[in-house]
C-alpha positions as CSV (number, residue, x, y, z in Angstrom):
1,M,-12.9,26.3,18.1
2,R,-11.2,23.0,18.7
3,R,-14.4,21.3,17.8
4,V,-15.0,23.4,14.8
5,A,-11.5,22.5,13.6
6,A,-11.9,18.7,14.3
7,V,-15.2,18.5,12.4
8,L,-13.6,20.6,9.5
9,A,-10.7,18.1,9.6
10,L,-12.8,15.1,9.4
11,S,-15.0,16.4,6.6
12,L,-12.1,17.1,4.7
13,F,-10.9,13.5,5.3
14,S,-14.3,12.4,4.2
15,V,-14.5,14.1,1.1
16,S,-10.6,13.2,0.1
17,A,-11.4,9.4,0.6
18,L,-14.5,9.6,-1.5
19,A,-12.2,11.6,-4.2
20,A,-9.7,9.0,-4.0
21,G,-12.1,6.0,-4.5
22,K,-13.1,7.6,-7.8
23,F,-9.4,7.8,-9.0
24,Q,-7.3,4.7,-9.9
25,L,-3.8,4.4,-11.2
26,V,-3.4,2.2,-14.0
27,P,-0.2,0.0,-14.7
28,Y,2.8,1.8,-15.9
29,K,5.3,0.1,-17.9
30,D,4.2,-3.3,-16.1
31,E,4.8,-5.3,-19.1
32,L,8.3,-3.7,-20.0
33,F,9.5,-4.8,-15.9
34,A,7.6,-8.0,-15.5
35,N,9.6,-10.6,-14.0
36,P,9.6,-14.1,-16.0
37,K,8.5,-17.3,-14.5
38,P,10.4,-17.7,-11.1
39,V,12.7,-20.8,-10.8
40,Q,12.4,-20.9,-7.3
41,S,10.4,-19.3,-4.6
42,L,10.9,-19.0,-0.9
43,H,9.2,-17.4,2.1
44,G,5.5,-17.5,0.6
45,G,6.4,-15.9,-2.7
46,S,8.2,-12.8,-0.8
47,F,11.6,-14.0,-2.0
48,Q,11.9,-15.3,-5.8
49,V,14.8,-16.3,-7.8
50,V,14.4,-15.9,-11.5
51,E,16.5,-17.0,-14.4
52,Y,19.1,-14.3,-15.7
53,S,19.3,-14.0,-19.8
54,V,21.6,-11.6,-20.9
55,Q,19.3,-11.5,-24.2
56,R,16.5,-10.3,-22.2
57,D,18.0,-8.4,-19.7
58,L,20.3,-6.4,-21.7
59,R,20.5,-6.6,-25.4
60,D,16.7,-6.7,-25.8
61,R,16.0,-3.4,-23.8
62,D,18.9,-1.4,-25.4
63,E,18.6,0.6,-28.8
64,V,22.3,0.8,-28.8
65,P,23.9,-2.3,-27.3
66,E,25.1,-1.3,-23.9
67,K,25.3,2.4,-24.4
68,K,21.6,4.0,-25.0
69,A,18.5,2.2,-23.5
70,K,15.0,2.1,-25.7
71,A,13.0,5.3,-25.3
72,D,10.0,3.1,-23.6
73,Y,12.1,2.0,-20.9
74,V,13.4,5.5,-19.6
75,S,10.6,7.7,-20.6
76,L,8.5,9.5,-18.2
77,D,5.9,10.3,-20.6
78,T,2.2,9.0,-19.1
79,Q,-0.4,6.9,-21.4
80,A,-3.6,8.2,-22.5
81,A,-5.2,6.5,-19.9
82,E,-3.4,8.3,-17.2
């Protein structure tokens, strides 16, 4: 019985691995949240210092300044490719 369960588990794992290879998540909102060019990079790129811009980081993302963000930033809708 254990052997049958092990073979079944192995076959399910193999099928799921093959299925996972066919599907790939496409980038979602990457262009909205992309970091600007780093000012400083430390620890092999694991820590980056980026310039803070009030215009870009606060005002450009808001539909109503400091009260309502643009729908693109908070929407959970998926794109057609997804």
